[in-house]
C-alpha positions in Angstrom: 3.3 21.0 28.6 3.1 17.3 29.2 2.0 16.3 25.8 3.3 13.1 24.3 3.0 12.5 20.6 1.8 9.1 19.6 3.6 7.7 16.6 1.3 5.4 14.8 2.9 3.3 12.1 0.6 2.0 9.5 0.7 -1.7 9.0 2.1 -2.8 5.7 -0.3 -4.8 3.7 2.2 -7.5 2.8 -0.1 -9.5 0.5 -0.8 -6.4 -1.5 2.8 -5.4 -1.5 3.8 -8.9 -2.8 1.1 -9.0 -5.5 1.8 -5.4 -6.5 5.5 -6.0 -6.8 5.0 -9.2 -8.8 2.5 -7.5 -11.1 4.7 -4.5 -11.8 7.8 -6.6 -12.2 6.2 -9.1 -14.6 4.4 -6.4 -16.6 7.6 -4.4 -16.9 9.5 -7.5 -18.1 6.8 -8.2 -20.7 6.9 -4.6 -21.9 10.7 -4.7 -22.2 10.7 -8.1 -23.9 7.7 -7.7 -26.2 7.6 -4.0 -26.9 10.8 -2.0 -26.2 13.4 -4.4 -27.5 11.5 -5.4 -30.7 10.8 -1.7 -31.4 14.4 -0.8 -31.1 15.3 -3.7 -33.3 12.7 -2.8 -36.0 13.8 0.8 -35.9 17.4 -0.2 -36.7 18.8 1.0 -33.5 20.9 -2.1 -33.0 23.0 -1.1 -35.9 23.8 2.3 -34.4 27.3 2.7 -32.8 25.9 3.9 -29.5 23.4 1.1 -29.1 25.6 -1.0 -26.9 26.0 1.8 -24.3 22.4 2.7 -24.5 21.3 -0.9 -24.2 23.6 -1.5 -21.2 22.2 1.6 -19.5 18.6 0.6 -20.2 19.0 -3.0 -19.0 21.2 -2.1 -16.1 18.5 0.3 -14.7 15.8 -2.3 -15.3 17.9 -5.0 -13.7 18.3 -2.9 -10.5 14.5 -2.4 -10.4 14.2 -6.1 -10.7 16.4 -6.5 -7.7 14.2 -4.1 -5.7 11.0 -6.0 -6.7 12.7 -9.4 -5.9 13.7 -8.1 -2.5 10.2 -7.1 -1.7 8.8 -10.4 -2.9 11.3 -12.4 -0.9 10.7 -10.4 2.2 6.9 -10.6 1.8 6.9 -14.3 1.1 9.0 -15.0 4.2 6.7 -12.9 6.3 3.5 -14.3 4.8 4.9 -17.9 5.2 5.4 -17.2 8.9 1.8 -16.1 9.2 0.5 -19.2 7.5 -0.9 -17.1 4.7 -0.4 -19.4 1.7 -2.3 -22.6 0.9 -0.6 -25.8 1.9 1.2 -26.0 -1.5 2.1 -22.4 -1.4 3.2 -22.7 2.2 5.7 -25.4 1.2 7.2 -23.7 -1.9 6.6 -20.0 -1.7 9.9 -19.1 -0.2 11.8 -21.3 -2.6 10.1 -19.7 -5.6 10.8 -16.2 -4.2 14.5 -17.1 -3.8 14.5 -18.4 -7.4 13.1 -15.0 -8.6 15.8 -13.2 -6.6 18.5 -15.5 -8.1 17.3 -14.7 -11.6 17.4 -11.0 -10.9 21.0 -11.4 -9.5 22.1 -13.4 -12.6 20.6 -10.7 -14.9 22.2 -7.8 -13.0 25.7 -9.2 -12.2 26.3 -11.8 -14.9 24.2 -11.6 -18.1 23.9 -7.9 -18.7 27.7 -7.3 -18.1 28.6 -10.3 -20.2 26.4 -9.3 -23.1 27.6 -5.7 -22.9 31.3 -6.8 -22.8 30.8 -9.1 -25.8 29.0 -6.4 -27.7 31.8 -3.9 -27.1 34.4 -6.5 -28.1 32.6 -7.4 -31.3 31.4 -3.9 -32.2 34.6 -3.2 -34.1 34.4 -6.4 -36.1 30.8 -6.3 -37.2 29.1 -3.4 -38.8 26.0 -5.2 -40.1 23.9 -4.6 -37.0 23.3 -8.4 -36.7 23.8 -10.2 -33.4 27.1 -11.9 -33.3 26.9 -15.7 -33.1 28.9 -15.7 -29.9 26.1 -13.7 -28.2 23.4 -16.2 -29.0 24.0 -18.6 -26.0 23.7 -15.6 -23.7 20.5 -14.5 -25.3 19.1 -18.1 -25.1 20.0 -18.2 -21.4 18.2 -14.8 -21.0 15.0 -16.0 -22.7 15.1 -19.2 -20.7 15.4 -17.3 -17.5 12.6 -15.0 -18.6 10.3 -17.9 -19.1 11.2 -19.3 -15.7 10.7 -15.9 -14.1 7.3 -15.5 -15.7 6.1 -19.0 -14.7 7.4 -18.7 -11.1 6.1 -15.1 -10.8 2.7 -16.0 -12.0 2.6 -18.9 -9.6 3.5 -16.7 -6.7 1.0 -14.1 -7.8 -1.8 -16.8 -8.0 -0.9 -18.2 -4.5 -0.8 -14.6 -3.0 -4.2 -13.9 -4.5 -5.7 -17.1 -3.3 -4.3 -16.4 0.2 -5.7 -12.9 0.2 -9.1 -14.2 -0.8 -9.0 -16.7 2.0 -8.0 -14.2 4.7 
């Protein structure tokens, strides 16, 4: 009757969690950017009346997944930094790069996606050609610029995480 249950909590493999999160996040972004969106465009979906709502839903869900991945990466980088996991260069900049990734995810979720959607709804009644309105171009250039930054920063963190895992 005097039994005590021991609760054992498995240690989280933070390097694997950071690398896995980065790999899934960057792969998902590339699939969205290079496969899904061009396929929708080639199929003529952008000319459909419901495309703006569907696009908003698609990108909104993906943006929230990006926030989840960014949170895992930031948490992991801060913890791994405390443990001296990264190389000297990674030790110096890993947290900054992780915060940049989080900032990009926040900009996508709370600024760019709503702004593009609002502009799309505003212009839907004026354009019926299915072409992107000129007023939307700066937002899309900003999106693509942030995508390139996200890819470069994410690959750098992935490389530093891998190098740290190999050393430890």
